[in-house]
C-alpha positions in Angstrom: 133.2 105.8 334.1 132.4 108.9 332.1 129.5 111.2 333.0 126.7 110.6 330.5 123.2 111.8 329.9 120.8 109.0 329.0 117.9 110.1 327.0 117.2 112.9 324.5 119.1 116.2 325.0 116.3 118.6 325.7 117.6 122.1 326.7 114.2 123.0 328.1 114.3 120.1 330.6 115.4 121.6 334.1 117.2 118.4 335.0 119.2 118.4 331.8 120.1 122.1 332.3 121.2 121.3 335.9 123.3 118.4 334.6 124.9 120.7 332.0 125.7 123.2 334.8 127.3 120.4 336.9 129.4 119.2 334.0 130.6 122.8 333.3 131.4 123.3 337.0 133.4 120.1 336.9 135.4 121.2 333.9 135.9 124.6 335.5 137.4 122.9 338.6 139.6 120.6 336.5 141.0 123.5 334.5 141.6 125.5 337.8 143.5 122.6 339.3 145.6 121.9 336.2 146.5 125.5 335.4 147.2 126.6 338.9 149.2 123.6 339.9 151.3 124.1 336.7 151.8 127.8 337.4 152.8 127.2 341.0 155.2 124.4 339.9 156.8 126.7 337.3 157.1 129.5 339.9 159.0 127.1 342.2 161.2 125.9 339.5 162.1 129.2 337.7 161.4 132.5 339.4 158.9 134.0 341.8 155.8 135.6 340.4 154.5 138.0 343.0 150.9 138.1 341.7 150.3 134.4 341.4 148.6 134.2 344.7 146.2 137.0 343.7 145.4 135.2 340.4 144.8 131.9 342.3 142.6 133.6 344.9 140.5 135.4 342.4 140.0 132.3 340.3 139.1 130.4 343.5 136.5 133.0 344.3 135.1 132.7 340.7 135.0 128.9 341.2 133.1 129.4 344.5 130.6 131.7 342.8 130.1 129.2 340.0 129.4 126.5 342.7 127.0 128.8 344.5 125.1 129.4 341.2 124.9 125.7 340.4 123.5 124.9 343.8 121.1 127.9 343.7 119.7 127.0 340.3 119.2 123.3 340.9 115.7 122.1 340.1 113.4 121.5 343.1 112.2 117.9 343.8 108.5 117.3 343.0 107.2 116.3 346.5 103.6 115.9 345.3 104.5 113.0 343.0 107.3 110.9 344.5 108.8 108.3 342.2 108.1 104.8 343.3 
């Protein structure tokens, strides 16, 4: 089932902005997995590339920073007015 936002797209809504960041993080993770698995496969099939582990490590650190920012910027729950 695809990820979907139900309702009007309001960029000023904190929940919508958080949802946008989560979707971008998901896409970042998918591109990381696809590109890196392809590069490692090509390295094993053709010839060694000595800097591939550095590229993968740096990209993984970037993905971890992206995850940290998404978690840090998530909207706080309104505890004064719980949904019933």
